[in-house]
TIFILO-435369 format. One record per residue (C-alpha): residue number from 1; residue in three letters; x, y, z. Coordinates in Angstrom, 3 decimals. Layout:
<nodes>
NODE  seq  type        c1        c2        c3
NODE  NUM   ALA         X         Y         Z
...
</nodes>
This chain:
<nodes>
NODE  seq  type        c1        c2        c3
NODE    1   UNK     0.000     0.000     0.000
NODE    2   UNK     2.796     2.420     0.909
NODE    3   UNK     1.940     6.078     1.234
NODE    4   UNK    -1.251     5.573    -0.800
NODE    5   UNK    -3.013     4.499     2.379
NODE    6   UNK    -2.460     7.979     3.794
NODE    7   UNK    -3.609     9.957     0.738
NODE    8   UNK    -7.371     9.882     1.531
NODE    9   UNK    -6.589    11.409     4.912
NODE   10   UNK    -5.162    14.594     3.343
NODE   11   UNK    -6.850    14.776    -0.072
NODE   12   UNK    -9.818    16.724     1.382
NODE   13   UNK    -7.464    19.707     1.196
NODE   14   UNK    -8.069    19.686    -2.584
NODE   15   UNK   -11.717    20.596    -1.924
NODE   16   UNK   -11.022    23.745     0.082
NODE   17   UNK   -10.980    26.092    -2.957
NODE   18   UNK   -14.350    24.851    -4.254
NODE   19   UNK   -15.870    25.128    -0.779
NODE   20   UNK   -15.440    28.894    -0.894
NODE   21   UNK   -15.902    29.518    -4.597
NODE   22   UNK   -19.077    27.427    -4.848
NODE   23   UNK   -20.804    29.749    -2.388
NODE   24   UNK   -20.085    32.726    -4.621
NODE   25   UNK   -20.338    31.417    -8.176
NODE   26   UNK   -22.559    28.310    -8.312
NODE   27   UNK   -26.298    28.049    -8.005
NODE   28   UNK   -27.036    27.043    -4.387
NODE   29   UNK   -28.696    23.793    -5.476
NODE   30   UNK   -25.666    22.790    -7.554
NODE   31   UNK   -23.240    23.841    -4.834
NODE   32   UNK   -25.086    21.913    -2.132
NODE   33   UNK   -25.186    18.690    -4.117
NODE   34   UNK   -21.587    18.947    -5.309
NODE   35   UNK   -20.085    19.775    -1.927
NODE   36   UNK   -22.108    17.120    -0.103
NODE   37   UNK   -21.083    14.428    -2.589
NODE   38   UNK   -17.418    15.378    -2.351
NODE   39   UNK   -17.526    15.468     1.453
NODE   40   UNK   -19.336    12.137     1.761
NODE   41   UNK   -16.994    10.262    -0.594
NODE   42   UNK   -13.841    11.712     0.921
NODE   43   UNK   -15.026    11.018     4.457
NODE   44   UNK   -15.829     7.402     3.591
NODE   45   UNK   -12.459     6.902     1.913
NODE   46   UNK   -10.473     8.411     4.785
NODE   47   UNK   -12.393     6.296     7.315
NODE   48   UNK   -11.710     3.121     5.327
NODE   49   UNK    -7.990     3.860     5.212
NODE   50   UNK    -7.934     4.755     8.893
NODE   51   UNK    -9.570     1.407     9.632
NODE   52   UNK    -6.971    -0.423     7.523
NODE   53   UNK    -4.137     1.253     9.386
NODE   54   UNK    -5.859     0.452    12.677
NODE   55   UNK    -5.893    -3.257    11.804
NODE   56   UNK    -2.111    -3.199    11.554
NODE   57   UNK    -1.854    -1.333    14.849
NODE   58   UNK    -4.298    -3.609    16.655
NODE   59   UNK    -2.443    -6.717    15.496
NODE   60   UNK     0.641    -5.459    17.362
NODE   61   UNK    -1.117    -5.271    20.732
NODE   62   UNK    -0.603    -8.161    23.122
NODE   63   UNK    -3.672   -10.289    23.707
NODE   64   UNK    -5.564    -8.955    20.682
NODE   65   UNK    -8.190   -11.284    19.161
NODE   66   UNK    -6.773   -11.021    15.629
NODE   67   UNK    -4.869   -13.920    13.998
NODE   68   UNK    -1.176   -14.012    14.912
NODE   69   UNK    -0.190   -13.872    11.247
NODE   70   UNK    -1.620   -10.351    10.972
NODE   71   UNK     1.320    -9.036    13.005
NODE   72   UNK     3.953   -10.588    10.748
NODE   73   UNK     6.642    -8.233     9.366
NODE   74   UNK     5.229    -8.689     5.841
NODE   75   UNK     1.877    -7.296     6.961
NODE   76   UNK     3.383    -4.441     8.934
NODE   77   UNK     5.595    -3.514     5.985
NODE   78   UNK     2.452    -2.583     4.019
NODE   79   UNK     2.028     0.532     6.181
NODE   80   UNK     4.896     3.045     6.521
NODE   81   UNK     5.872     3.758    10.130
NODE   82   UNK     3.508     0.972    11.147
NODE   83   UNK     4.510     0.859    14.803
NODE   84   UNK     3.605     4.501    15.491
NODE   85   UNK     0.901     5.149    12.910
NODE   86   UNK    -0.889     1.848    13.462
NODE   87   UNK    -1.288     2.375    17.174
NODE   88   UNK    -2.236     6.048    16.743
NODE   89   UNK    -5.020     5.006    14.360
NODE   90   UNK    -6.782     3.060    17.122
NODE   91   UNK    -7.843     6.035    19.286
NODE   92   UNK    -8.369     8.152    16.150
NODE   93   UNK   -10.903     5.728    14.677
NODE   94   UNK   -12.568     5.246    18.063
NODE   95   UNK   -12.959     9.033    18.332
NODE   96   UNK   -14.511     9.208    14.841
NODE   97   UNK   -16.991     6.437    15.623
NODE   98   UNK   -17.898     7.923    19.014
NODE   99   UNK   -18.379    11.448    17.632
NODE  100   UNK   -20.469    10.216    14.701
NODE  101   UNK   -22.633     8.059    16.957
NODE  102   UNK   -23.181    10.992    19.306
NODE  103   UNK   -24.171    13.277    16.420
NODE  104   UNK   -26.645    10.716    15.070
NODE  105   UNK   -28.073    10.094    18.528
NODE  106   UNK   -28.521    13.804    19.196
NODE  107   UNK   -30.094    14.378    15.791
NODE  108   UNK   -32.584    11.556    16.378
NODE  109   UNK   -33.309    12.603    19.953
NODE  110   UNK   -34.111    16.206    18.996
NODE  111   UNK   -36.413    15.074    16.189
NODE  112   UNK   -38.238    12.606    18.446
NODE  113   UNK   -38.680    15.185    21.204
NODE  114   UNK   -39.958    17.748    18.701
NODE  115   UNK   -42.502    15.318    17.259
NODE  116   UNK   -43.675    14.338    20.749
NODE  117   UNK   -44.170    18.019    21.591
NODE  118   UNK   -46.459    18.356    18.554
NODE  119   UNK   -48.428    15.187    19.267
NODE  120   UNK   -51.536    16.995    20.549
NODE  121   UNK   -51.739    19.499    17.701
NODE  122   UNK   -53.729    19.109    14.454
NODE  123   UNK   -51.843    17.119    11.830
NODE  124   UNK   -51.356    20.054     9.469
NODE  125   UNK   -48.172    20.943     7.640
NODE  126   UNK   -47.596    23.981     9.886
NODE  127   UNK   -47.417    23.889    13.681
NODE  128   UNK   -47.717    27.291    15.361
NODE  129   UNK   -46.643    27.145    19.005
NODE  130   UNK   -47.600    29.797    21.576
NODE  131   UNK   -44.105    30.669    22.745
NODE  132   UNK   -42.394    33.901    23.780
NODE  133   UNK   -39.144    32.702    22.187
NODE  134   UNK   -38.960    33.451    18.431
NODE  135   UNK   -37.936    30.487    16.272
NODE  136   UNK   -38.861    28.608    13.114
NODE  137   UNK   -37.482    25.434    11.618
NODE  138   UNK   -38.309    22.575     9.272
NODE  139   UNK   -39.051    19.295    11.065
NODE  140   UNK   -38.884    16.220     8.804
NODE  141   UNK   -40.117    12.730     9.596
NODE  142   UNK   -42.916    11.424    11.739
NODE  143   UNK   -46.281    11.004    10.062
NODE  144   UNK   -45.547    14.032     7.880
NODE  145   UNK   -43.017    16.817     7.445
NODE  146   UNK   -43.961    19.956     9.337
NODE  147   UNK   -42.944    23.586     9.675
NODE  148   UNK   -42.612    24.598    13.325
NODE  149   UNK   -42.879    28.301    14.154
NODE  150   UNK   -43.525    30.249    17.329
NODE  151   UNK   -46.075    33.020    17.706
NODE  152   UNK   -43.278    35.318    18.901
NODE  153   UNK   -41.560    35.131    15.522
NODE  154   UNK   -44.783    35.520    13.551
NODE  155   UNK   -45.584    38.680    15.536
NODE  156   UNK   -42.301    40.194    14.306
NODE  157   UNK   -43.144    39.699    10.621
NODE  158   UNK   -45.531    41.339     8.185
NODE  159   UNK   -48.006    39.173     6.238
NODE  160   UNK   -45.801    39.043     3.140
NODE  161   UNK   -42.779    38.163     5.248
NODE  162   UNK   -44.724    35.354     6.897
NODE  163   UNK   -45.449    33.893     3.476
NODE  164   UNK   -41.724    34.084     2.758
NODE  165   UNK   -40.994    32.316     6.046
NODE  166   UNK   -43.332    29.412     5.281
NODE  167   UNK   -42.098    29.154     1.689
NODE  168   UNK   -38.515    29.009     2.939
NODE  169   UNK   -39.212    26.252     5.468
NODE  170   UNK   -41.271    24.231     2.985
NODE  171   UNK   -38.365    24.453     0.540
NODE  172   UNK   -36.106    22.887     3.186
NODE  173   UNK   -38.547    20.009     3.614
NODE  174   UNK   -39.200    19.488    -0.087
NODE  175   UNK   -35.489    19.263    -0.924
NODE  176   UNK   -34.538    17.219     2.148
NODE  177   UNK   -31.908    19.691     3.286
NODE  178   UNK   -31.612    17.974     6.664
NODE  179   UNK   -30.012    15.019     4.876
NODE  180   UNK   -27.350    17.229     3.295
NODE  181   UNK   -26.634    18.920     6.625
NODE  182   UNK   -26.367    15.616     8.471
NODE  183   UNK   -24.133    14.101     5.795
NODE  184   UNK   -21.607    16.943     5.839
NODE  185   UNK   -21.672    17.054     9.648
NODE  186   UNK   -20.749    13.378     9.817
NODE  187   UNK   -18.127    13.895     7.107
NODE  188   UNK   -16.495    16.709     9.089
NODE  189   UNK   -16.434    14.489    12.173
NODE  190   UNK   -14.770    11.720    10.169
NODE  191   UNK   -12.106    14.049     8.773
NODE  192   UNK   -11.509    17.546    10.227
NODE  193   UNK   -10.144    18.714     6.860
NODE  194   UNK   -13.746    18.582     5.585
NODE  195   UNK   -15.046    21.231     7.984
NODE  196   UNK   -14.926    24.011     5.359
NODE  197   UNK   -17.316    21.951     3.229
NODE  198   UNK   -19.682    21.561     6.171
NODE  199   UNK   -19.729    25.332     6.673
NODE  200   UNK   -20.255    25.927     2.958
NODE  201   UNK   -23.168    23.468     2.703
NODE  202   UNK   -24.856    25.026     5.742
NODE  203   UNK   -24.791    28.309     3.805
NODE  204   UNK   -25.707    26.993     0.340
NODE  205   UNK   -28.635    24.982     1.712
NODE  206   UNK   -30.051    28.177     3.192
NODE  207   UNK   -29.426    30.035    -0.070
NODE  208   UNK   -31.178    27.245    -1.961
NODE  209   UNK   -34.249    27.680     0.245
NODE  210   UNK   -33.964    31.464    -0.107
NODE  211   UNK   -34.124    31.256    -3.889
NODE  212   UNK   -37.030    28.803    -3.810
NODE  213   UNK   -38.936    31.083    -1.439
NODE  214   UNK   -38.205    34.090    -3.662
NODE  215   UNK   -39.695    32.299    -6.674
NODE  216   UNK   -42.728    31.224    -4.641
NODE  217   UNK   -43.423    34.652    -3.153
NODE  218   UNK   -42.423    36.533    -6.288
NODE  219   UNK   -40.566    39.242    -4.373
NODE  220   UNK   -36.876    38.819    -3.531
NODE  221   UNK   -36.833    41.911    -1.310
NODE  222   UNK   -39.621    40.558     0.897
NODE  223   UNK   -37.682    37.329     1.474
NODE  224   UNK   -34.544    39.328     2.269
NODE  225   UNK   -36.450    41.455     4.779
NODE  226   UNK   -37.931    38.365     6.445
NODE  227   UNK   -34.470    36.791     6.790
NODE  228   UNK   -33.008    39.958     8.271
NODE  229   UNK   -35.808    40.378    10.810
NODE  230   UNK   -35.742    36.703    11.822
NODE  231   UNK   -31.963    36.748    12.246
NODE  232   UNK   -32.205    39.683    14.647
NODE  233   UNK   -34.692    38.029    17.002
NODE  234   UNK   -34.597    34.262    16.438
NODE  235   UNK   -32.573    31.743    18.404
NODE  236   UNK   -32.202    29.461    15.370
NODE  237   UNK   -32.853    25.734    15.128
NODE  238   UNK   -32.675    23.190    17.968
NODE  239   UNK   -29.842    21.274    16.285
NODE  240   UNK   -27.412    22.074    13.461
NODE  241   UNK   -28.729    19.268    11.263
NODE  242   UNK   -32.183    20.858    11.037
NODE  243   UNK   -32.710    23.838     8.744
NODE  244   UNK   -34.436    27.144     9.434
NODE  245   UNK   -34.915    30.653     8.119
NODE  246   UNK   -32.595    32.238    10.689
NODE  247   UNK   -29.953    29.514    10.808
NODE  248   UNK   -26.564    30.747    12.013
NODE  249   UNK   -24.213    31.909     9.309
NODE  250   UNK   -23.477    34.854     7.027
NODE  251   UNK   -26.972    36.342     7.011
NODE  252   UNK   -25.787    39.648     5.443
NODE  253   UNK   -24.456    37.700     2.449
NODE  254   UNK   -27.791    35.937     2.058
NODE  255   UNK   -29.641    39.238     2.172
NODE  256   UNK   -27.237    40.818    -0.316
NODE  257   UNK   -27.660    37.866    -2.699
NODE  258   UNK   -31.450    38.215    -2.574
NODE  259   UNK   -31.231    41.912    -3.315
NODE  260   UNK   -29.331    41.053    -6.494
NODE  261   UNK   -30.413    39.074    -9.567
NODE  262   UNK   -31.326    35.397    -9.325
NODE  263   UNK   -28.353    33.050    -9.870
NODE  264   UNK   -28.012    31.174   -13.136
NODE  265   UNK   -28.646    27.435   -12.921
NODE  266   UNK   -25.711    25.361   -14.243
NODE  267   UNK   -25.109    21.647   -13.796
NODE  268   UNK   -21.330    22.238   -13.966
NODE  269   UNK   -19.292    25.462   -14.034
NODE  270   UNK   -17.287    26.478   -17.118
NODE  271   UNK   -13.855    24.834   -17.128
NODE  272   UNK   -11.630    27.869   -17.659
NODE  273   UNK   -12.855    29.839   -14.658
NODE  274   UNK   -11.687    29.886   -11.070
NODE  275   UNK   -14.730    27.946    -9.855
NODE  276   UNK   -14.468    25.533   -12.783
NODE  277   UNK   -10.823    24.751   -12.053
NODE  278   UNK   -11.604    24.378    -8.355
NODE  279   UNK   -14.474    22.009    -9.141
NODE  280   UNK   -12.265    19.843   -11.319
NODE  281   UNK    -9.553    19.851    -8.647
NODE  282   UNK   -12.093    18.673    -6.069
NODE  283   UNK   -13.401    16.033    -8.482
NODE  284   UNK    -9.857    14.819    -9.160
NODE  285   UNK    -9.087    14.722    -5.450
NODE  286   UNK   -12.271    12.756    -4.796
NODE  287   UNK   -11.499    10.267    -7.568
NODE  288   UNK    -7.912     9.854    -6.367
NODE  289   UNK    -9.149     9.355    -2.819
NODE  290   UNK   -11.565     6.654    -3.967
NODE  291   UNK    -8.889     4.886    -6.010
NODE  292   UNK    -6.345     5.067    -3.195
NODE  293   UNK    -8.733     3.671    -0.604
NODE  294   UNK    -9.883     0.922    -2.970
NODE  295   UNK    -6.287    -0.004    -3.778
NODE  296   UNK    -5.361    -0.030    -0.087
NODE  297   UNK    -8.388    -2.144     0.838
NODE  298   UNK    -7.739    -4.736    -1.873
NODE  299   UNK    -4.014    -4.870    -1.096
NODE  300   UNK    -4.602    -5.270     2.624
NODE  301   UNK    -7.211    -7.969     1.995
NODE  302   UNK    -4.767    -9.966    -0.119
NODE  303   UNK    -1.953    -9.525     2.401
NODE  304   UNK    -4.110   -10.535     5.369
NODE  305   UNK    -5.532   -13.461     3.449
NODE  306   UNK    -2.025   -14.707     2.732
NODE  307   UNK    -0.932   -14.187     6.322
NODE  308   UNK    -3.972   -15.919     7.843
NODE  309   UNK    -3.249   -19.564     8.702
NODE  310   UNK    -5.684   -22.091     7.282
</nodes>
């Protein structure tokens, strides 16, 4: 395997340029899909390679349950600096698994608690809660997807701005933005180098909903005003993997984008532009990461199979 086993751990650096440029130059829908796909593939590849390195490290520990042949010099030679790197991979992979499990558990717990809190209300697509705390968010799952909003936030908005609020939250539900947000959150936990992509997707998902709401309402300025007012008073969503009108982030940039012309929809940016080159660099890094992890997995499988006594 050689150094190829380490490449997926650092190749997410190739996606940093597109993480920033996609926010500025791609349609939010395109940017969200592209960045989420890149993050998910790179996170999976880096986790696979980390697991392969951990196998070599675990085989060196006394009393481990692995076959004795897995600690042979021929197996350890497949990973450079096996004695140090192999053992360091054990706590690293345990930390990734623990952090990912905690994020999934918290995401599920918040959704279950939110649905239980709405159990006594009519089964409509909008749940208005009498609460002095202003908030609004899209709640997927349960018997049906619902928009949850407090009376405190509705009291801060004009009728047109309320329509923008509901259009924004329904756009989150229709496009399944919670899945994108959860995927990039898990990816960033698997590999810290992917955190810029998580931040970018949190922004582009909101911009995607902004543009959908603007088309629904027919007035970009009204949507911008609603976002600005909600950001000033709202406490946001109960968990980062749920989406809402006043989600944390660069709200002034969202407002400025809505006050300008609607973005052009492109499936892929032009090649000879900064965003086009960055997109191809990210695509190449993702492909190289996938090939490196696949090569490392196959090589390790063959080595371990040879070293395993019959």
